[in-house]
Biopython code that builds the backbone (N, CA, C, O; Angstrom):
import numpy as np
from Bio.PDB.StructureBuilder import StructureBuilder

atoms = [
    (1, "UNK", "N", (117.244, -97.134, -28.091)),
    (1, "UNK", "CA", (115.952, -96.494, -28.268)),
    (1, "UNK", "C", (114.910, -97.573, -28.452)),
    (1, "UNK", "O", (115.016, -98.355, -29.398)),
    (2, "UNK", "N", (113.917, -97.654, -27.601)),
    (2, "UNK", "CA", (112.873, -98.658, -27.697)),
    (2, "UNK", "C", (111.760, -98.228, -28.625)),
    (2, "UNK", "O", (111.640, -97.055, -28.978)),
    (3, "UNK", "N", (110.949, -99.193, -29.015)),
    (3, "UNK", "CA", (109.855, -98.914, -29.941)),
    (3, "UNK", "C", (108.847, -97.939, -29.344)),
    (3, "UNK", "O", (108.158, -97.238, -30.085)),
    (4, "UNK", "N", (108.750, -97.884, -28.018)),
    (4, "UNK", "CA", (107.764, -96.999, -27.399)),
    (4, "UNK", "C", (108.074, -95.532, -27.666)),
    (4, "UNK", "O", (107.185, -94.695, -27.506)),
    (5, "UNK", "N", (109.277, -95.187, -28.062)),
    (5, "UNK", "CA", (109.613, -93.794, -28.336)),
    (5, "UNK", "C", (108.894, -93.279, -29.562)),
    (5, "UNK", "O", (108.780, -92.067, -29.750)),
    (6, "UNK", "N", (108.403, -94.182, -30.406)),
    (6, "UNK", "CA", (107.686, -93.763, -31.594)),
    (6, "UNK", "C", (106.395, -93.036, -31.284)),
    (6, "UNK", "O", (105.833, -92.374, -32.156)),
    (7, "UNK", "N", (105.920, -93.146, -30.062)),
    (7, "UNK", "CA", (104.669, -92.488, -29.694)),
    (7, "UNK", "C", (104.889, -91.060, -29.217)),
    (7, "UNK", "O", (103.924, -90.307, -29.089)),
    (8, "UNK", "N", (106.119, -90.667, -28.953)),
    (8, "UNK", "CA", (106.387, -89.335, -28.426)),
    (8, "UNK", "C", (106.454, -88.324, -29.552)),
    (8, "UNK", "O", (106.852, -88.641, -30.673)),
    (9, "UNK", "N", (106.067, -87.128, -29.240)),
    (9, "UNK", "CA", (106.133, -86.054, -30.224)),
    (9, "UNK", "C", (107.570, -85.584, -30.355)),
    (9, "UNK", "O", (108.267, -85.440, -29.352)),
    (10, "UNK", "N", (108.028, -85.340, -31.595)),
    (10, "UNK", "CA", (109.386, -84.869, -31.774)),
    (10, "UNK", "C", (109.510, -83.401, -31.389)),
    (10, "UNK", "O", (108.511, -82.685, -31.315)),
    (11, "UNK", "N", (110.731, -82.960, -31.145)),
    (11, "UNK", "CA", (110.990, -81.555, -30.874)),
    (11, "UNK", "C", (110.785, -80.724, -32.118)),
    (11, "UNK", "O", (110.878, -81.248, -33.228)),
    (12, "UNK", "N", (110.513, -79.473, -31.967)),
    (12, "UNK", "CA", (110.297, -78.594, -33.112)),
    (12, "UNK", "C", (111.544, -78.524, -33.974)),
    (12, "UNK", "O", (112.653, -78.381, -33.460)),
    (13, "UNK", "N", (111.366, -78.623, -35.266)),
    (13, "UNK", "CA", (112.463, -78.473, -36.195)),
    (13, "UNK", "C", (113.331, -79.707, -36.356)),
    (13, "UNK", "O", (114.252, -79.697, -37.172)),
    (14, "UNK", "N", (113.073, -80.762, -35.613)),
    (14, "UNK", "CA", (113.888, -81.966, -35.740)),
    (14, "UNK", "C", (113.359, -82.825, -36.883)),
    (14, "UNK", "O", (112.150, -83.028, -36.994)),
    (15, "UNK", "N", (114.260, -83.335, -37.740)),
    (15, "UNK", "CA", (113.790, -84.223, -38.793)),
    (15, "UNK", "C", (113.350, -85.548, -38.191)),
    (15, "UNK", "O", (114.034, -86.095, -37.326)),
    (16, "UNK", "N", (112.231, -86.060, -38.634)),
    (16, "UNK", "CA", (111.743, -87.352, -38.170)),
    (16, "UNK", "C", (111.271, -88.147, -39.376)),
    (16, "UNK", "O", (110.993, -87.592, -40.439)),
    (17, "UNK", "N", (111.187, -89.434, -39.191)),
    (17, "UNK", "CA", (110.573, -90.285, -40.209)),
    (17, "UNK", "C", (109.157, -90.560, -39.737)),
    (17, "UNK", "O", (108.958, -91.031, -38.617)),
    (18, "UNK", "N", (108.189, -90.277, -40.560)),
    (18, "UNK", "CA", (106.794, -90.525, -40.209)),
    (18, "UNK", "C", (106.385, -91.820, -40.886)),
    (18, "UNK", "O", (106.450, -91.940, -42.110)),
    (19, "UNK", "N", (105.969, -92.776, -40.094)),
    (19, "UNK", "CA", (105.683, -94.112, -40.599)),
    (19, "UNK", "C", (104.184, -94.326, -40.719)),
    (19, "UNK", "O", (103.433, -94.072, -39.777)),
    (20, "UNK", "N", (103.757, -94.792, -41.874)),
    (20, "UNK", "CA", (102.355, -95.112, -42.119)),
    (20, "UNK", "C", (102.338, -96.476, -42.772)),
    (20, "UNK", "O", (102.605, -96.600, -43.967)),
    (21, "UNK", "N", (102.023, -97.512, -41.986)),
    (21, "UNK", "CA", (101.995, -98.860, -42.545)),
    (21, "UNK", "C", (100.699, -99.058, -43.313)),
    (21, "UNK", "O", (99.607, -98.935, -42.759)),
    (22, "UNK", "N", (100.835, -99.362, -44.579)),
    (22, "UNK", "CA", (99.663, -99.595, -45.426)),
    (22, "UNK", "C", (99.815, -100.946, -46.090)),
    (22, "UNK", "O", (100.285, -101.043, -47.224)),
    (23, "UNK", "N", (99.420, -101.982, -45.387)),
    (23, "UNK", "CA", (99.527, -103.318, -45.956)),
    (23, "UNK", "C", (98.442, -104.208, -45.359)),
    (23, "UNK", "O", (98.059, -104.027, -44.203)),
    (24, "UNK", "N", (97.967, -105.125, -46.103)),
    (24, "UNK", "CA", (97.012, -106.140, -45.650)),
    (24, "UNK", "C", (95.856, -105.543, -44.853)),
    (24, "UNK", "O", (95.439, -106.110, -43.843)),
    (25, "UNK", "N", (95.350, -104.426, -45.294)),
    (25, "UNK", "CA", (94.217, -103.767, -44.639)),
    (25, "UNK", "C", (94.510, -103.368, -43.190)),
    (25, "UNK", "O", (93.583, -103.145, -42.411)),
    (26, "UNK", "N", (95.778, -103.278, -42.828)),
    (26, "UNK", "CA", (96.158, -102.847, -41.486)),
    (26, "UNK", "C", (96.723, -101.447, -41.617)),
    (26, "UNK", "O", (97.639, -101.214, -42.406)),
    (27, "UNK", "N", (96.188, -100.521, -40.855)),
    (27, "UNK", "CA", (96.710, -99.168, -40.898)),
    (27, "UNK", "C", (97.262, -98.777, -39.543)),
    (27, "UNK", "O", (96.581, -98.900, -38.525)),
    (28, "UNK", "N", (98.463, -98.318, -39.534)),
    (28, "UNK", "CA", (99.084, -97.860, -38.293)),
    (28, "UNK", "C", (99.870, -96.611, -38.633)),
    (28, "UNK", "O", (100.469, -96.516, -39.704)),
    (29, "UNK", "N", (99.866, -95.666, -37.733)),
    (29, "UNK", "CA", (100.571, -94.412, -37.966)),
    (29, "UNK", "C", (101.457, -94.143, -36.762)),
    (29, "UNK", "O", (100.965, -94.016, -35.641)),
    (30, "UNK", "N", (102.750, -94.057, -36.987)),
    (30, "UNK", "CA", (103.696, -93.779, -35.913)),
    (30, "UNK", "C", (104.638, -92.672, -36.369)),
    (30, "UNK", "O", (104.946, -92.561, -37.556)),
    (31, "UNK", "N", (105.086, -91.869, -35.441)),
    (31, "UNK", "CA", (106.145, -90.900, -35.713)),
    (31, "UNK", "C", (107.380, -91.407, -34.988)),
    (31, "UNK", "O", (107.334, -91.703, -33.794)),
    (32, "UNK", "N", (108.476, -91.503, -35.713)),
    (32, "UNK", "CA", (109.713, -92.020, -35.156)),
    (32, "UNK", "C", (110.730, -90.889, -35.083)),
    (32, "UNK", "O", (111.269, -90.495, -36.117)),
    (33, "UNK", "N", (111.011, -90.357, -33.906)),
    (33, "UNK", "CA", (112.066, -89.351, -33.797)),
    (33, "UNK", "C", (113.426, -90.020, -33.993)),
    (33, "UNK", "O", (113.696, -91.072, -33.413)),
    (34, "UNK", "N", (114.259, -89.418, -34.793)),
    (34, "UNK", "CA", (115.594, -89.971, -35.034)),
    (34, "UNK", "C", (116.599, -89.029, -34.382)),
    (34, "UNK", "O", (116.961, -87.994, -34.943)),
    (35, "UNK", "N", (117.036, -89.404, -33.201)),
    (35, "UNK", "CA", (117.996, -88.593, -32.457)),
    (35, "UNK", "C", (119.348, -89.283, -32.359)),
    (35, "UNK", "O", (120.343, -88.664, -31.981)),
    (36, "UNK", "N", (119.381, -90.566, -32.701)),
    (36, "UNK", "CA", (120.597, -91.384, -32.688)),
    (36, "UNK", "C", (120.357, -92.499, -33.700)),
    (36, "UNK", "O", (119.242, -92.622, -34.205)),
    (37, "UNK", "N", (121.356, -93.311, -34.011)),
    (37, "UNK", "CA", (121.123, -94.405, -34.956)),
    (37, "UNK", "C", (119.907, -95.236, -34.538)),
    (37, "UNK", "O", (119.805, -95.680, -33.394)),
    (38, "UNK", "N", (118.994, -95.435, -35.480)),
    (38, "UNK", "CA", (117.726, -96.108, -35.208)),
    (38, "UNK", "C", (117.538, -97.236, -36.205)),
    (38, "UNK", "O", (117.371, -96.995, -37.400)),
    (39, "UNK", "N", (117.565, -98.478, -35.711)),
    (39, "UNK", "CA", (117.435, -99.664, -36.548)),
    (39, "UNK", "C", (115.968, -100.017, -36.738)),
    (39, "UNK", "O", (115.205, -100.108, -35.776)),
    (40, "UNK", "N", (115.586, -100.215, -37.992)),
    (40, "UNK", "CA", (114.226, -100.605, -38.346)),
    (40, "UNK", "C", (114.281, -101.985, -38.984)),
    (40, "UNK", "O", (115.094, -102.228, -39.876)),
    (41, "UNK", "N", (113.418, -102.889, -38.531)),
    (41, "UNK", "CA", (113.380, -104.224, -39.109)),
    (41, "UNK", "C", (112.392, -105.112, -38.405)),
    (41, "UNK", "O", (111.649, -104.680, -37.523)),
    (42, "UNK", "N", (112.397, -106.369, -38.817)),
    (42, "UNK", "CA", (111.465, -107.351, -38.283)),
    (42, "UNK", "C", (112.044, -108.111, -37.089)),
    (42, "UNK", "O", (111.305, -108.753, -36.343)),
    (43, "UNK", "N", (113.352, -108.040, -36.910)),
    (43, "UNK", "CA", (114.027, -108.832, -35.892)),
    (43, "UNK", "C", (113.864, -108.292, -34.489)),
    (43, "UNK", "O", (113.447, -107.150, -34.299)),
    (44, "UNK", "N", (114.193, -109.120, -33.496)),
    (44, "UNK", "CA", (114.025, -108.732, -32.100)),
    (44, "UNK", "C", (114.936, -107.592, -31.667)),
    (44, "UNK", "O", (114.639, -106.930, -30.672)),
    (45, "UNK", "N", (116.035, -107.337, -32.375)),
    (45, "UNK", "CA", (116.949, -106.269, -32.001)),
    (45, "UNK", "C", (116.613, -104.920, -32.609)),
    (45, "UNK", "O", (117.347, -103.953, -32.405)),
    (46, "UNK", "N", (115.514, -104.837, -33.355)),
    (46, "UNK", "CA", (115.146, -103.577, -34.003)),
    (46, "UNK", "C", (114.675, -102.555, -32.983)),
    (46, "UNK", "O", (113.911, -102.874, -32.073)),
    (47, "UNK", "N", (115.143, -101.315, -33.146)),
    (47, "UNK", "CA", (114.649, -100.224, -32.300)),
    (47, "UNK", "C", (113.195, -99.935, -32.621)),
    (47, "UNK", "O", (112.403, -99.611, -31.736)),
    (48, "UNK", "N", (112.848, -100.055, -33.904)),
    (48, "UNK", "CA", (111.473, -99.859, -34.370)),
    (48, "UNK", "C", (111.084, -101.116, -35.144)),
    (48, "UNK", "O", (111.447, -101.261, -36.311)),
    (49, "UNK", "N", (110.346, -102.027, -34.501)),
    (49, "UNK", "CA", (109.971, -103.273, -35.175)),
    (49, "UNK", "C", (108.818, -103.067, -36.148)),
    (49, "UNK", "O", (107.865, -102.342, -35.863)),
    (50, "UNK", "N", (108.923, -103.719, -37.303)),
    (50, "UNK", "CA", (107.854, -103.711, -38.305)),
    (50, "UNK", "C", (107.318, -105.123, -38.432)),
    (50, "UNK", "O", (108.091, -106.072, -38.560)),
    (51, "UNK", "N", (106.017, -105.270, -38.398)),
    (51, "UNK", "CA", (105.367, -106.545, -38.631)),
    (51, "UNK", "C", (105.012, -106.592, -40.117)),
    (51, "UNK", "O", (103.848, -106.467, -40.498)),
    (52, "UNK", "N", (106.038, -106.773, -40.943)),
    (52, "UNK", "CA", (105.902, -106.727, -42.398)),
    (52, "UNK", "C", (106.722, -107.884, -42.956)),
    (52, "UNK", "O", (107.946, -107.882, -42.819)),
    (53, "UNK", "N", (106.077, -108.882, -43.587)),
    (53, "UNK", "CA", (106.808, -110.061, -44.066)),
    (53, "UNK", "C", (107.843, -109.744, -45.143)),
    (53, "UNK", "O", (108.687, -110.588, -45.443)),
    (54, "UNK", "N", (107.799, -108.561, -45.725)),
    (54, "UNK", "CA", (108.752, -108.185, -46.768)),
    (54, "UNK", "C", (109.883, -107.304, -46.220)),
    (54, "UNK", "O", (110.674, -106.754, -46.987)),
    (55, "UNK", "N", (109.953, -107.177, -44.901)),
    (55, "UNK", "CA", (111.005, -106.415, -44.241)),
    (55, "UNK", "C", (111.999, -107.394, -43.632)),
    (55, "UNK", "O", (111.603, -108.374, -43.001)),
    (56, "UNK", "N", (113.289, -107.132, -43.818)),
    (56, "UNK", "CA", (114.337, -107.981, -43.244)),
    (56, "UNK", "C", (114.459, -107.728, -41.745)),
    (56, "UNK", "O", (113.981, -106.716, -41.233)),
    (57, "UNK", "N", (115.106, -108.663, -41.050)),
    (57, "UNK", "CA", (115.300, -108.514, -39.601)),
    (57, "UNK", "C", (116.030, -107.221, -39.274)),
    (57, "UNK", "O", (115.662, -106.527, -38.326)),
    (58, "UNK", "N", (117.058, -106.889, -40.044)),
    (58, "UNK", "CA", (117.815, -105.643, -39.910)),
    (58, "UNK", "C", (117.735, -104.974, -41.273)),
    (58, "UNK", "O", (118.618, -105.171, -42.107)),
    (59, "UNK", "N", (116.707, -104.198, -41.509)),
    (59, "UNK", "CA", (116.434, -103.685, -42.858)),
    (59, "UNK", "C", (117.153, -102.363, -43.139)),
    (59, "UNK", "O", (117.966, -102.280, -44.060)),
    (60, "UNK", "N", (116.854, -101.339, -42.350)),
    (60, "UNK", "CA", (117.469, -100.025, -42.562)),
    (60, "UNK", "C", (117.859, -99.398, -41.233)),
    (60, "UNK", "O", (117.381, -99.783, -40.166)),
    (61, "UNK", "N", (118.742, -98.422, -41.341)),
    (61, "UNK", "CA", (119.112, -97.626, -40.179)),
    (61, "UNK", "C", (118.925, -96.164, -40.551)),
    (61, "UNK", "O", (119.401, -95.708, -41.591)),
    (62, "UNK", "N", (118.227, -95.436, -39.690)),
    (62, "UNK", "CA", (118.133, -93.986, -39.810)),
    (62, "UNK", "C", (119.149, -93.391, -38.848)),
    (62, "UNK", "O", (119.391, -93.941, -37.774)),
    (63, "UNK", "N", (119.737, -92.277, -39.232)),
    (63, "UNK", "CA", (120.700, -91.604, -38.368)),
    (63, "UNK", "C", (120.689, -90.124, -38.717)),
    (63, "UNK", "O", (120.099, -89.703, -39.712)),
    (64, "UNK", "N", (121.355, -89.353, -37.877)),
    (64, "UNK", "CA", (121.531, -87.926, -38.162)),
    (64, "UNK", "C", (123.014, -87.685, -38.342)),
    (64, "UNK", "O", (123.820, -88.043, -37.483)),
    (65, "UNK", "N", (123.370, -87.082, -39.451)),
    (65, "UNK", "CA", (124.758, -86.765, -39.760)),
    (65, "UNK", "C", (124.825, -85.283, -40.076)),
    (65, "UNK", "O", (124.199, -84.808, -41.024)),
    (66, "UNK", "N", (125.586, -84.561, -39.277)),
    (66, "UNK", "CA", (125.725, -83.117, -39.449)),
    (66, "UNK", "C", (124.359, -82.428, -39.528)),
    (66, "UNK", "O", (124.147, -81.530, -40.343)),
    (67, "UNK", "N", (123.438, -82.871, -38.662)),
    (67, "UNK", "CA", (122.117, -82.265, -38.599)),
    (67, "UNK", "C", (121.145, -82.714, -39.670)),
    (67, "UNK", "O", (120.003, -82.256, -39.691)),
    (68, "UNK", "N", (121.565, -83.598, -40.559)),
    (68, "UNK", "CA", (120.697, -84.085, -41.642)),
    (68, "UNK", "C", (120.271, -85.514, -41.352)),
    (68, "UNK", "O", (121.029, -86.286, -40.764)),
    (69, "UNK", "N", (119.075, -85.864, -41.757)),
    (69, "UNK", "CA", (118.569, -87.216, -41.615)),
    (69, "UNK", "C", (119.097, -88.061, -42.775)),
    (69, "UNK", "O", (119.017, -87.650, -43.932)),
    (70, "UNK", "N", (119.638, -89.242, -42.462)),
    (70, "UNK", "CA", (120.120, -90.153, -43.494)),
    (70, "UNK", "C", (119.505, -91.533, -43.273)),
    (70, "UNK", "O", (119.129, -91.891, -42.157)),
    (71, "UNK", "N", (119.411, -92.296, -44.356)),
    (71, "UNK", "CA", (118.936, -93.670, -44.294)),
    (71, "UNK", "C", (119.996, -94.546, -44.951)),
    (71, "UNK", "O", (120.653, -94.143, -45.910)),
    (72, "UNK", "N", (120.146, -95.761, -44.409)),
    (72, "UNK", "CA", (121.108, -96.710, -44.954)),
    (72, "UNK", "C", (120.444, -98.078, -45.017)),
    (72, "UNK", "O", (119.985, -98.594, -43.997)),
    (73, "UNK", "N", (120.391, -98.666, -46.202)),
    (73, "UNK", "CA", (119.905, -100.034, -46.341)),
    (73, "UNK", "C", (120.995, -100.954, -45.806)),
    (73, "UNK", "O", (122.169, -100.779, -46.134)),
    (74, "UNK", "N", (120.625, -101.922, -44.996)),
    (74, "UNK", "CA", (121.605, -102.793, -44.340)),
    (74, "UNK", "C", (121.726, -104.138, -45.033)),
    (74, "UNK", "O", (121.914, -105.164, -44.381)),
    (75, "UNK", "N", (121.618, -104.133, -46.362)),
    (75, "UNK", "CA", (121.726, -105.375, -47.126)),
    (75, "UNK", "C", (120.450, -106.185, -47.092)),
    (75, "UNK", "O", (120.482, -107.415, -47.134)),
    (76, "UNK", "N", (119.333, -105.498, -47.016)),
    (76, "UNK", "CA", (118.030, -106.174, -46.932)),
    (76, "UNK", "C", (117.756, -106.993, -48.191)),
    (76, "UNK", "O", (118.301, -106.716, -49.260)),
    (77, "UNK", "N", (116.914, -107.992, -48.048)),
    (77, "UNK", "CA", (116.559, -108.856, -49.169)),
    (77, "UNK", "C", (115.793, -108.102, -50.242)),
    (77, "UNK", "O", (116.090, -108.251, -51.427)),
    (78, "UNK", "N", (114.815, -107.298, -49.851)),
    (78, "UNK", "CA", (113.949, -106.617, -50.812)),
    (78, "UNK", "C", (114.343, -105.170, -51.087)),
    (78, "UNK", "O", (113.698, -104.493, -51.887)),
    (79, "UNK", "N", (115.390, -104.697, -50.432)),
    (79, "UNK", "CA", (115.877, -103.346, -50.688)),
    (79, "UNK", "C", (115.019, -102.268, -50.052)),
    (79, "UNK", "O", (113.985, -102.537, -49.440)),
    (80, "UNK", "N", (115.485, -101.040, -50.219)),
    (80, "UNK", "CA", (114.831, -99.845, -49.701)),
    (80, "UNK", "C", (114.765, -98.841, -50.830)),
    (80, "UNK", "O", (115.743, -98.654, -51.554)),
    (81, "UNK", "N", (113.623, -98.192, -50.990)),
    (81, "UNK", "CA", (113.454, -97.187, -52.038)),
    (81, "UNK", "C", (113.217, -95.821, -51.404)),
    (81, "UNK", "O", (112.507, -95.709, -50.405)),
    (82, "UNK", "N", (113.811, -94.790, -51.984)),
    (82, "UNK", "CA", (113.516, -93.413, -51.610)),
    (82, "UNK", "C", (113.013, -92.729, -52.863)),
    (82, "UNK", "O", (113.736, -92.610, -53.852)),
    (83, "UNK", "N", (111.771, -92.281, -52.815)),
    (83, "UNK", "CA", (111.122, -91.661, -53.975)),
    (83, "UNK", "C", (111.207, -92.570, -55.197)),
    (83, "UNK", "O", (111.378, -92.102, -56.323)),
    (84, "UNK", "N", (111.081, -93.893, -54.955)),
    (84, "UNK", "CA", (111.083, -94.876, -56.031)),
    (84, "UNK", "C", (112.456, -95.305, -56.517)),
    (84, "UNK", "O", (112.551, -96.141, -57.414)),
    (85, "UNK", "N", (113.521, -94.756, -55.950)),
    (85, "UNK", "CA", (114.893, -95.072, -56.376)),
    (85, "UNK", "C", (115.563, -95.930, -55.305)),
    (85, "UNK", "O", (115.539, -95.570, -54.129)),
    (86, "UNK", "N", (116.167, -97.073, -55.698)),
    (86, "UNK", "CA", (116.822, -97.931, -54.717)),
    (86, "UNK", "C", (117.952, -97.203, -53.979)),
    (86, "UNK", "O", (118.707, -96.432, -54.572)),
    (87, "UNK", "N", (118.047, -97.465, -52.682)),
    (87, "UNK", "CA", (119.105, -96.887, -51.853)),
    (87, "UNK", "C", (120.321, -97.794, -51.952)),
    (87, "UNK", "O", (120.238, -99.002, -51.728)),
    (88, "UNK", "N", (121.451, -97.187, -52.292)),
    (88, "UNK", "CA", (122.727, -97.894, -52.296)),
    (88, "UNK", "C", (123.620, -97.156, -51.300)),
    (88, "UNK", "O", (123.942, -95.984, -51.495)),
    (89, "UNK", "N", (124.012, -97.842, -50.243)),
    (89, "UNK", "CA", (124.789, -97.172, -49.197)),
    (89, "UNK", "C", (123.907, -96.239, -48.401)),
    (89, "UNK", "O", (122.751, -96.555, -48.119)),
    (90, "UNK", "N", (124.453, -95.082, -48.034)),
    (90, "UNK", "CA", (123.695, -94.083, -47.273)),
    (90, "UNK", "C", (123.129, -93.046, -48.212)),
    (90, "UNK", "O", (123.712, -92.728, -49.249)),
    (91, "UNK", "N", (121.973, -92.525, -47.824)),
    (91, "UNK", "CA", (121.358, -91.469, -48.609)),
    (91, "UNK", "C", (120.802, -90.411, -47.667)),
    (91, "UNK", "O", (120.114, -90.721, -46.694)),
    (92, "UNK", "N", (121.116, -89.155, -47.975)),
    (92, "UNK", "CA", (120.574, -88.035, -47.207)),
    (92, "UNK", "C", (119.117, -87.836, -47.597)),
    (92, "UNK", "O", (118.754, -87.939, -48.769)),
    (93, "UNK", "N", (118.290, -87.548, -46.598)),
    (93, "UNK", "CA", (116.858, -87.370, -46.826)),
    (93, "UNK", "C", (116.458, -85.927, -46.611)),
    (93, "UNK", "O", (117.075, -85.204, -45.829)),
    (94, "UNK", "N", (115.419, -85.519, -47.314)),
    (94, "UNK", "CA", (114.828, -84.194, -47.163)),
    (94, "UNK", "C", (113.375, -84.350, -46.760)),
    (94, "UNK", "O", (112.772, -85.400, -46.983)),
    (95, "UNK", "N", (112.818, -83.321, -46.173)),
    (95, "UNK", "CA", (111.391, -83.348, -45.830)),
    (95, "UNK", "C", (110.580, -83.637, -47.094)),
    (95, "UNK", "O", (110.839, -83.085, -48.164)),
    (96, "UNK", "N", (109.594, -84.516, -46.939)),
    (96, "UNK", "CA", (108.751, -84.886, -48.069)),
    (96, "UNK", "C", (109.219, -86.129, -48.799)),
    (96, "UNK", "O", (108.462, -86.683, -49.596)),
    (97, "UNK", "N", (110.450, -86.592, -48.555)),
    (97, "UNK", "CA", (110.919, -87.823, -49.197)),
    (97, "UNK", "C", (110.071, -88.993, -48.718)),
    (97, "UNK", "O", (109.663, -89.046, -47.557)),
    (98, "UNK", "N", (109.812, -89.927, -49.625)),
    (98, "UNK", "CA", (109.011, -91.116, -49.317)),
    (98, "UNK", "C", (109.932, -92.329, -49.371)),
    (98, "UNK", "O", (110.602, -92.569, -50.376)),
    (99, "UNK", "N", (109.959, -93.091, -48.280)),
    (99, "UNK", "CA", (110.812, -94.263, -48.156)),
    (99, "UNK", "C", (109.923, -95.492, -48.137)),
    (99, "UNK", "O", (108.932, -95.535, -47.408)),
    (100, "UNK", "N", (110.277, -96.499, -48.942)),
    (100, "UNK", "CA", (109.538, -97.768, -48.934)),
    (100, "UNK", "C", (110.453, -98.863, -48.422)),
    (100, "UNK", "O", (111.541, -99.089, -48.952)),
    (101, "UNK", "N", (109.988, -99.540, -47.379)),
    (101, "UNK", "CA", (110.675, -100.665, -46.763)),
    (101, "UNK", "C", (109.683, -101.820, -46.765)),
    (101, "UNK", "O", (108.723, -101.793, -45.995)),
    (102, "UNK", "N", (109.881, -102.822, -47.594)),
    (102, "UNK", "CA", (108.901, -103.897, -47.716)),
    (102, "UNK", "C", (107.587, -103.307, -48.211)),
    (102, "UNK", "O", (107.547, -102.649, -49.251)),
    (103, "UNK", "N", (106.514, -103.543, -47.463)),
    (103, "UNK", "CA", (105.214, -102.976, -47.806)),
    (103, "UNK", "C", (104.879, -101.761, -46.941)),
    (103, "UNK", "O", (103.728, -101.329, -46.872)),
    (104, "UNK", "N", (105.880, -101.232, -46.299)),
    (104, "UNK", "CA", (105.696, -100.093, -45.402)),
    (104, "UNK", "C", (106.175, -98.815, -46.068)),
    (104, "UNK", "O", (107.258, -98.774, -46.652)),
    (105, "UNK", "N", (105.363, -97.778, -45.976)),
    (105, "UNK", "CA", (105.685, -96.482, -46.555)),
    (105, "UNK", "C", (105.989, -95.513, -45.417)),
    (105, "UNK", "O", (105.249, -95.451, -44.435)),
    (106, "UNK", "N", (107.084, -94.754, -45.549)),
    (106, "UNK", "CA", (107.449, -93.741, -44.569)),
    (106, "UNK", "C", (107.644, -92.424, -45.299)),
    (106, "UNK", "O", (108.072, -92.398, -46.453)),
    (107, "UNK", "N", (107.331, -91.349, -44.629)),
    (107, "UNK", "CA", (107.553, -90.025, -45.191)),
    (107, "UNK", "C", (108.300, -89.175, -44.178)),
    (107, "UNK", "O", (107.968, -89.164, -42.993)),
    (108, "UNK", "N", (109.316, -88.462, -44.660)),
    (108, "UNK", "CA", (110.104, -87.596, -43.781)),
    (108, "UNK", "C", (109.318, -86.327, -43.540)),
    (108, "UNK", "O", (108.874, -85.677, -44.487)),
    (109, "UNK", "N", (109.143, -85.970, -42.285)),
    (109, "UNK", "CA", (108.406, -84.761, -41.898)),
    (109, "UNK", "C", (109.325, -83.788, -41.210)),
    (109, "UNK", "O", (108.892, -82.708, -40.808)),
]
sb = StructureBuilder()
sb.init_structure("model")
sb.init_model(0)
sb.init_chain("A")
sb.init_seg("    ")
for serial, (resi, resn, name, xyz) in enumerate(atoms, 1):
    if name == "N":
        sb.init_residue(resn, " ", resi, " ")
    sb.init_atom(name, np.array(xyz, "f"), 0.0, 1.0, " ", f" {name:<3s}", serial, name[0])
structure = sb.get_structure()
């Protein structure tokens, strides 16, 4: 899945991660449909690249398991928070959950 897929509208009823980068006076808003494992990070192999100095090359992976959206921290340096709580292993997400990766804030829609 390439980064350009973040510009497409998701299907109705599909869980997605809505990304709103709020750092260094730069604002960007992307919707990331998660239909298969989706790697987020700063590195060249990321499906969704983040230009965030506090994000690891391979920071998190979003996936769908049994129809539910899950996030997994991939051993990032600065960790991943969901609703202010550090992610250890995989965590199931619900609509409205707020995920922090480096200085990037994401909300599940």
